[in-house]
C-alpha positions in Angstrom: -30.4 19.5 18.9 -31.4 19.0 15.3 -30.6 15.5 14.2 -28.9 15.4 10.8 -29.2 12.7 8.2 -25.7 11.7 7.1 -25.2 9.4 4.1 -21.9 7.5 3.8 -21.1 5.9 0.5 -18.7 3.0 0.7 -18.2 0.5 3.6 -14.5 0.1 3.6 -12.4 1.2 6.6 -12.8 4.9 6.0 -16.6 4.7 5.4 -17.3 2.4 8.3 -15.3 4.6 10.7 -17.1 7.7 9.4 -20.5 6.1 9.9 -19.6 4.9 13.4 -18.3 8.3 14.5 -21.2 10.3 13.1 -23.7 7.9 14.8 -21.8 8.1 18.1 -22.6 11.8 18.0 -26.3 11.2 17.8 -26.9 11.6 14.1 -29.0 9.4 11.8 -26.6 7.6 9.5 -27.2 5.6 6.3 -24.3 3.5 5.0 -24.5 2.4 1.3 -22.4 -0.5 0.2 -22.5 -2.1 -3.3 -21.2 -5.5 -2.0 -23.2 -7.9 0.0 -20.7 -7.6 2.9 -18.8 -5.0 4.8 -15.0 -4.4 4.3 -14.4 -6.7 1.4 -11.0 -5.2 0.7 -10.2 -4.9 4.4 -10.7 -8.7 4.7 -7.8 -9.1 2.2 -5.4 -6.7 3.9 -2.2 -8.0 5.5 -2.6 -11.3 3.6 -5.8 -11.9 5.4 -4.3 -10.9 8.8 -5.1 -7.2 8.6 -2.2 -4.9 9.4 -4.4 -2.3 11.2 -1.8 0.4 11.8 1.8 1.0 12.8 2.8 1.9 16.3 5.7 4.2 15.4 5.6 7.9 16.5 4.0 10.6 14.4 7.0 12.1 12.6 8.3 8.6 11.6 4.7 7.7 10.5 4.4 10.7 8.2 7.7 9.9 6.6 6.2 6.8 5.2 3.8 8.7 3.0 4.4 10.4 -0.3 4.8 14.2 -0.5 1.3 14.9 0.9 1.8 13.6 4.4 1.4 17.0 6.2 -2.3 17.1 5.0 -3.0 14.2 7.5 -1.7 16.0 10.6 -5.2 17.2 11.6 -6.8 13.8 11.1 -4.0 12.1 13.1 -4.3 14.7 15.8 -8.0 13.7 16.2 -7.6 9.9 15.8 -4.2 8.3 15.5 -2.7 4.8 16.1 -3.1 4.9 19.9 -6.8 5.9 19.6 -7.4 3.2 16.9 -5.8 0.5 19.0 -7.9 1.6 22.0 -11.0 1.6 19.9 -10.6 -2.1 19.0 -9.3 -3.3 22.4 -12.1 -1.6 24.2 -14.5 -3.7 22.1 -12.8 -6.9 22.9 -10.3 -7.3 20.1 -6.8 -8.2 21.4 -3.9 -6.7 19.3 -0.2 -7.4 19.0 2.7 -5.4 17.8 5.1 -7.3 15.5 8.4 -6.4 13.9 8.7 -3.0 12.3 5.9 -1.8 14.7 3.2 -3.4 12.6 -0.1 -3.9 14.5 -2.3 -7.0 13.9 -5.2 -8.7 15.7 -3.9 -11.5 18.0 -6.2 -13.9 16.1 -4.4 -13.1 12.8 -7.8 -12.8 11.2 -9.0 -9.8 9.2 -12.5 -11.1 9.8 -12.1 -10.4 13.5 -11.6 -6.7 12.7 -14.7 -6.5 10.4 -16.8 -8.3 13.1 -16.0 -5.6 15.7 -16.8 -2.8 13.2 -20.1 -4.5 12.2 -21.2 -4.9 15.8 -20.4 -1.2 16.4 -22.4 -0.1 13.4 -25.4 -2.1 14.7 -25.0 -0.9 18.2 -25.1 2.7 17.0 -28.2 1.9 14.9 -26.5 2.8 11.5 -28.8 1.8 8.7 -26.8 -0.3 6.2 -28.0 -0.7 2.6 -26.2 -3.7 1.0 -26.0 -4.6 -2.7 -26.9 -1.1 -3.7 -24.8 1.3 -5.7 -25.0 5.1 -5.5 -25.4 6.5 -9.0 -25.1 10.3 -8.6 -25.2 13.2 -6.1 -27.8 15.9 -5.9 -26.4 19.4 -5.5 -28.4 22.6 -5.2 -26.8 26.0 -5.0 -23.5 24.5 -4.1 -24.9 22.4 -1.3 -25.2 18.7 -1.1 -28.8 17.4 -0.9 -28.6 13.7 -1.2 -27.7 10.6 -3.2 -29.4 8.9 -6.2 -29.2 5.1 -6.2 -29.0 2.9 -9.3 -32.5 1.5 -8.3 -33.9 5.0 -9.1 -34.5 5.8 -5.4 -33.3 9.2 -4.1 -32.1 9.4 -0.5 -32.1 13.0 0.9 -29.3 13.9 3.3 -27.9 16.9 5.1 -24.4 15.7 4.7 -22.8 13.1 2.4 -19.4 11.4 3.0 -17.8 9.7 0.1 -15.5 6.8 0.9 -15.7 4.9 -2.4 -11.9 4.1 -2.7 -9.6 4.2 -5.7 -9.1 1.7 -8.5 -6.9 -0.8 -6.8 -8.2 -4.4 -6.3 -11.1 -3.6 -8.6 -12.8 -6.9 -7.9 -13.6 -5.7 -4.4 -15.8 -3.0 -5.8 -13.3 -0.1 -6.1 -14.3 1.3 -9.5 -13.5 5.0 -8.9 -17.1 6.3 -9.2 -16.7 8.7 -6.3 -13.6 10.2 -7.9 -15.5 10.7 -11.1 -18.4 12.5 -9.3 -15.8 14.8 -7.7 -14.3 15.5 -11.0 -17.7 16.4 -12.5 -18.2 18.8 -9.6 -15.1 20.6 -10.7 -12.7 19.1 -8.1 -9.2 18.6 -9.4 -8.2 15.0 -9.7 -4.5 14.0 -9.5 -3.9 11.2 -12.1 -4.5 7.8 -10.7 -1.5 5.4 -10.6 -0.6 2.1 -9.1 1.0 2.1 -5.6 2.4 -0.9 -3.7 2.6 -2.9 -7.0 4.9 -5.7 -8.2 7.2 -4.8 -11.1 7.8 -6.7 -14.4 11.4 -7.0 -15.6 12.8 -7.4 -19.1 15.1 -10.3 -18.2 13.9 -13.9 -18.3 15.9 -15.2 -15.3 13.1 -14.4 -12.7 11.1 -17.2 -14.3 13.7 -19.7 -13.0 13.7 -18.1 -9.6 9.9 -17.8 -9.1 9.1 -18.1 -5.4 12.6 -17.4 -4.1 12.8 -14.9 -1.3 16.0 -13.0 -0.8 16.5 -11.7 2.7 18.8 -9.0 4.0 19.4 -7.4 0.6 19.4 -3.8 -0.6 17.9 -2.4 -3.8 19.1 0.5 -5.8 16.7 1.8 -8.4 18.1 4.2 -11.1 16.8 6.0 -14.1 20.2 7.1 -15.3 20.2 10.4 -13.3 18.3 9.7 -10.1 18.8 6.9 -7.6 16.6 5.4 -4.8 18.3 3.2 -2.3 16.2 0.9 -0.1 16.6 -0.2 3.5 17.8 -3.7 4.1 14.9 -6.1 3.6 13.3 -8.8 1.5 12.7 -9.3 -2.2 10.4 -12.0 -3.9 11.0 -13.2 -7.4 7.9 -13.8 -9.4 7.3 -15.4 -12.8 7.4 -12.0 -14.4 9.8 -10.0 -12.2 10.1 -8.8 -8.6 7.9 -8.2 -5.6 8.2 -8.3 -1.8 8.3 -5.6 0.8 11.2 -3.6 -0.6 9.8 -3.5 -4.1 6.3 -2.7 -3.0 7.4 0.2 -0.8 9.3 1.9 -3.5 7.1 0.9 -6.5 5.0 4.1 -6.4 8.0 6.3 -7.2 9.2 3.8 -9.8 5.7 3.9 -11.5 6.1 7.7 -11.8 9.6 7.3 -13.4 8.1 4.8 -15.9 5.4 7.3 -16.7 8.1 9.8 -17.6 9.3 7.2 -20.2 12.6 6.7 -18.3 14.7 3.6 -18.6 14.7 2.2 -15.1 16.9 -0.5 -13.7 17.3 -2.0 -10.2 20.6 -3.3 -8.7 20.3 -6.0 -6.1 23.1 -5.9 -3.5 23.1 -9.5 -2.4 25.7 -8.9 0.3 25.1 -5.3 1.7 27.0 -6.1 4.9 30.3 -6.7 2.9 32.3 -4.3 0.8 33.7 -5.1 -2.6 37.2 -5.5 -1.0 35.8 -7.8 1.8 34.0 -10.0 -0.7 37.0 -10.2 -2.9 39.2 -11.2 0.0 36.7 -13.8 1.1 36.6 -15.4 -2.3 40.4 -15.5 -2.4 40.5 -17.3 1.0 37.8 -19.8 -0.1 39.5 -20.5 -3.4 42.9 -21.1 -1.7 41.3 -23.3 1.0 39.6 -25.6 -1.5 41.3 -25.1 -4.9 39.8 -28.3 -6.4 36.2 -27.3 -5.5 34.1 -26.1 -8.5 32.7 -22.5 -8.5 29.1 -23.7 -8.2 29.7 -25.4 -4.9 31.8 -22.5 -3.6 29.0 -20.0 -4.2 26.5 -22.2 -2.3 28.1 -20.7 0.9 27.2 -17.2 -0.4 23.9 -17.6 -2.2 20.6 -19.6 -2.1 21.0 -22.8 -4.0 18.3 -21.9 -6.5 20.1 -18.7 -7.4 23.6 -20.1 -8.0 23.0 -21.5 -11.5 21.2 -18.3 -12.7 24.0 -16.2 -11.1 26.7 -18.1 -13.0 24.7 -18.0 -16.2 24.6 -14.2 -15.9 28.2 -13.8 -15.0 29.1 -16.3 -17.9 31.2 -18.8 -15.9 31.0 -22.6 -16.3 29.5 -23.8 -13.0 31.8 -26.9 -13.0 35.0 -24.9 -13.4 37.4 -25.5 -10.5 38.2 -22.4 -8.5 41.9 -22.8 -9.1 41.2 -22.0 -12.7 39.0 -19.0 -12.1 40.9 -16.0 -13.5 41.3 -12.6 -11.6 38.8 -11.1 -14.1 36.2 -13.8 -13.5 36.6 -13.4 -9.7 36.1 -9.6 -10.0 32.9 -10.2 -12.2 31.5 -12.5 -9.4 32.2 -9.9 -6.8 30.6 -7.1 -9.0 27.5 -9.2 -9.6 27.2 -10.0 -5.9 27.1 -6.3 -5.2 25.0 -5.3 -8.2 22.7 -8.0 -9.7 21.0 -5.7 -12.1 17.6 -6.1 -13.7 15.8 -3.7 -16.1 12.2 -2.7 -15.3 9.7 -3.2 -18.1 6.6 -2.0 -16.4 4.4 -2.2 -13.3 1.4 -4.4 -13.1 -1.9 -2.8 -13.9 -3.5 -0.4 -11.4 -6.3 -2.8 -10.6 -3.7 -5.2 -9.3 -2.2 -2.6 -7.0 -2.6 -2.7 -3.2 -3.3 1.0 -3.1 -4.2 3.8 -5.6 -1.8 6.8 -5.9 -3.5 10.1 -6.9 -7.1 11.0 -6.4 -9.0 14.1 -5.3 -6.5 16.9 -5.0 -5.9 17.9 -1.4 -6.2 21.6 -2.4 -9.9 21.0 -2.7 -10.4 19.4 0.7 -10.3 21.1 4.1 -7.7 19.1 6.2 -9.4 20.2 9.4 -12.7 18.7 8.5 -12.3 16.6 5.3 -15.1 18.7 3.7 -15.0 19.7 0.1 -14.0 23.3 -0.6 -16.3 23.3 -3.6 -19.5 21.7 -2.3 -20.9 22.5 1.2 -21.8 19.3 3.2 -19.8 17.0 1.0 -16.8 15.1 2.6 -14.1 12.8 1.3 -12.0 10.2 3.1 -9.9 7.1 2.5 -8.1 6.0 -0.6 -10.0 8.3 -3.0 -8.0 11.3 -1.8 -4.4 12.0 -3.0 -2.6 10.3 -0.1 -0.6 7.0 -0.3 2.0 5.4 1.8 4.3 2.4 2.2 3.3 -1.0 3.4 3.1 -1.5 7.2 -0.3 -0.4 8.3 0.1 3.3 7.2 -2.6 3.3 4.5 -5.2 1.7 6.8 -4.5 4.2 9.6 -5.0 7.0 7.1 -8.3 5.5 6.0 -9.5 5.1 9.6 -8.3 8.6 10.6 -9.7 10.5 7.7 -13.0 8.6 8.0 -13.2 9.4 11.7 -12.5 13.1 11.1 -15.1 13.2 8.2 -17.8 11.6 10.4 -16.9 13.8 13.4 -17.1 17.0 11.2 -20.2 16.0 9.4 -22.0 15.4 12.7 -20.7 18.7 14.4 
């Protein structure tokens, strides 16, 4: 059998898995990485713990992606969460499944994941070129021929797999060059936008609440016509606005609304388990049980202490006012704010601060069964540079590993 030379550009999760799979199939593989180490962004994932994948079933998994989830069916059919977990466990990495089916290494160290991948690259004799950047691709008659490096060297190759990432976490080396090359080669590129990104609000009150985590709350985003209601979950106040799992998961859609120049607001339901009537009756009972108690101390049973003063400032009630003097209108305002603490979104943080990049190479220009370009023979794309993005919870990393595996498998076939 003729041994192909396969060049993989980018040593993130997609590129590493592509290189491993192609080398497993007996091909000569060269992996080019601009950083001095492998998986720089992977080391940061899951707050340094590496949320490898999610153990939910396929249909639920696909629902966590934006509108392009069906494109991934072929990649997931070839290499899905079970196969990924078996890959690591067979190489000595013990895994655990935490709440919401998120999968982590037992050691809670992203480095333990990278160590397994690095050993596998070495075992399969993949040649790794560190601290070297690809500069351009060589194409002849619509067929890939190799890669030019910034050093001036040309590396010929039978197949080239691009796994250069998007524009998120730019300091890790994701600068979008692979997407630019694809665009120059007449591939359509869906505009790049931030995904999984904190949001800045117009109000100043989050500055007083910085670091506060609200648990078991529900968010309702609205642009005046459309609404998005979250599941029950957590929100984190920052110095500039809001973050946390619920915000990050929905932020991609909010970014698109903001690009449409919409006025976007978010209502925080601080007590989603209670109706307006139930909350109103509860306040009446508490007011009657301790009429001399001030409203500030009464609300401490309903809200985190650090939120009470801000809450009363927004609702415009003197915190020291005894509850026996709280009017019916004031009580209704308290109930209304408990069910809809509304903030107005100013903007999302810049794309380079996002956890993932939305947009990228249009899926119309990629064969989903092989990850090969429909424009250039022998050129493959995988990972974050393609137009697929998902919520938090291990979904994006699984997509990177799966598309990388399929690209490596197809390039070696």
